[in-house]
C-alpha positions as CSV (number, residue, x, y, z in Angstrom):
1,M,53.0,175.0,-69.6
2,R,50.8,175.4,-72.8
3,A,51.7,178.0,-75.4
4,L,49.5,180.9,-75.8
5,T,47.7,181.3,-79.2
6,A,48.2,184.0,-81.8
7,G,44.9,185.6,-80.8
8,Q,45.8,185.7,-77.2
9,I,49.3,187.2,-78.0
10,T,47.4,190.1,-80.1
11,A,45.1,190.6,-77.3
12,I,48.1,190.9,-74.9
13,Q,49.6,193.5,-77.2
14,H,46.5,195.5,-77.1
15,L,45.8,195.0,-73.4
16,S,49.2,195.9,-72.3
17,L,49.0,199.5,-73.6
18,P,47.7,202.3,-71.4
19,K,43.9,202.6,-71.1
20,A,44.0,205.8,-73.4
21,E,45.8,204.1,-76.0
22,R,44.3,200.8,-76.2
23,P,41.4,199.6,-78.2
24,S,38.1,198.7,-76.3
25,V,37.7,195.1,-75.5
26,D,35.0,194.8,-78.3
27,K,37.4,195.9,-80.8
28,I,40.1,193.6,-79.6
29,A,37.7,190.7,-79.6
30,A,36.6,191.6,-83.3
31,E,40.3,191.7,-84.3
32,V,41.2,188.4,-82.6
33,G,37.9,186.7,-83.9
34,V,36.4,185.8,-80.3
35,S,33.7,187.1,-78.2
36,R,34.4,189.7,-75.5
37,S,33.6,187.2,-72.8
38,T,36.5,185.2,-74.2
39,I,38.8,188.2,-73.8
40,Y,37.4,188.4,-70.2
41,A,38.1,184.7,-69.6
42,W,41.6,185.0,-70.8
43,Q,42.2,187.8,-68.3
44,K,41.6,185.2,-65.4
45,D,44.1,182.7,-67.0
46,L,47.3,182.4,-65.1
47,E,49.6,181.9,-68.2
48,F,47.8,184.8,-70.0
49,I,48.1,187.1,-66.9
50,A,52.0,186.3,-66.5
51,E,52.5,187.0,-70.3
52,L,50.5,190.3,-70.0
53,K,52.4,191.5,-66.9
54,A,55.6,190.6,-68.8
55,Q,54.5,192.6,-71.8
56,I,53.7,195.6,-69.7
57,V,57.2,195.5,-68.3
58,R,58.7,195.3,-71.7
59,N,56.6,198.1,-72.8
60,N,57.6,200.4,-69.9
61,V,61.2,199.5,-69.3
62,G,62.4,202.6,-71.0
63,D,60.5,204.8,-68.5
64,L,61.7,203.0,-65.3
65,P,64.7,205.3,-64.7
66,E,62.5,208.3,-64.9
67,L,60.0,206.7,-62.7
68,V,62.5,205.7,-60.0
69,G,63.9,209.4,-60.2
70,A,60.4,210.8,-59.7
71,L,59.9,208.7,-56.8
72,T,63.1,210.0,-55.1
73,R,62.1,213.6,-56.0
74,M,58.6,213.1,-54.5
75,A,60.0,211.5,-51.2
76,I,62.3,214.6,-50.8
77,D,60.1,217.3,-52.0
78,E,56.9,216.1,-50.2
79,K,58.6,214.7,-47.2
80,S,56.8,211.5,-47.9
81,A,57.7,208.5,-45.8
82,A,55.7,206.2,-48.1
83,M,57.5,207.6,-51.0
84,A,60.9,207.3,-49.4
85,K,60.1,203.6,-48.5
86,L,59.1,202.7,-52.1
87,A,62.1,204.4,-53.5
88,L,64.3,202.5,-51.2
89,Q,62.7,199.3,-51.9
90,V,63.0,199.8,-55.6
91,H,66.8,200.2,-55.0
92,G,67.0,197.1,-52.9
93,M,67.9,199.1,-49.8
94,L,64.9,198.3,-47.8
95,T,63.2,194.9,-47.6
96,D,60.3,193.5,-45.5
97,K,62.6,191.3,-43.5
98,V,61.8,190.0,-40.4
99,E,64.6,188.6,-38.0
100,V,63.9,186.2,-35.3
101,Q,66.4,185.6,-32.5
102,T,66.3,182.6,-30.3
103,Q,67.9,182.4,-27.0
104,T,69.4,178.7,-26.3
105,S,70.6,177.6,-23.0
106,P,74.2,176.4,-23.0
107,Q,73.0,173.6,-20.7
108,T,72.3,170.3,-22.3
109,T,69.6,167.8,-21.2
110,D,71.1,164.7,-19.4
111,I,69.3,161.8,-21.0
112,A,70.6,159.3,-18.6
113,A,69.4,161.4,-15.5
114,L,66.1,161.6,-16.9
115,R,65.8,157.9,-17.5
116,S,66.8,157.2,-14.0
117,R,64.1,159.8,-12.5
118,I,61.5,158.2,-14.7
119,E,62.4,154.7,-13.4
120,A,62.3,155.9,-9.8
121,V,59.0,157.6,-10.3
122,K,57.7,154.3,-11.8
123,G,59.1,152.3,-9.0
124,R,57.3,154.4,-6.4
125,Q,54.0,154.1,-8.4
126,H,54.4,150.3,-8.3
127,E,55.1,150.2,-4.5
128,Q,52.1,152.3,-3.8
129,A,49.8,150.1,-5.9
């Protein structure tokens, strides 16, 4: 895993801000000393994306309790099943878990009996030939 450059870190700091607060891509590119196409190329890089997401979380971690509370209020006030589901998922009380149940027979296969049946069939085939 390669380290991000100082320019990429600076770009991430700007790009992680809400749209109304962040400078344009042109301004970010000028500050970092790269072209705007370089900024767009970085936004497709998996390591850049991972760090951008992490920075967005760091920027907003203080607002999470308020957001979770708002989800709960919206679910109750608007009687919204989608919001209720989301609020429960946030709290880890609802997961997209699929359980598969298999039914097994208590009987086991008798290998010796199968072998003797196969031999009997083979014997009949040889007699008919």
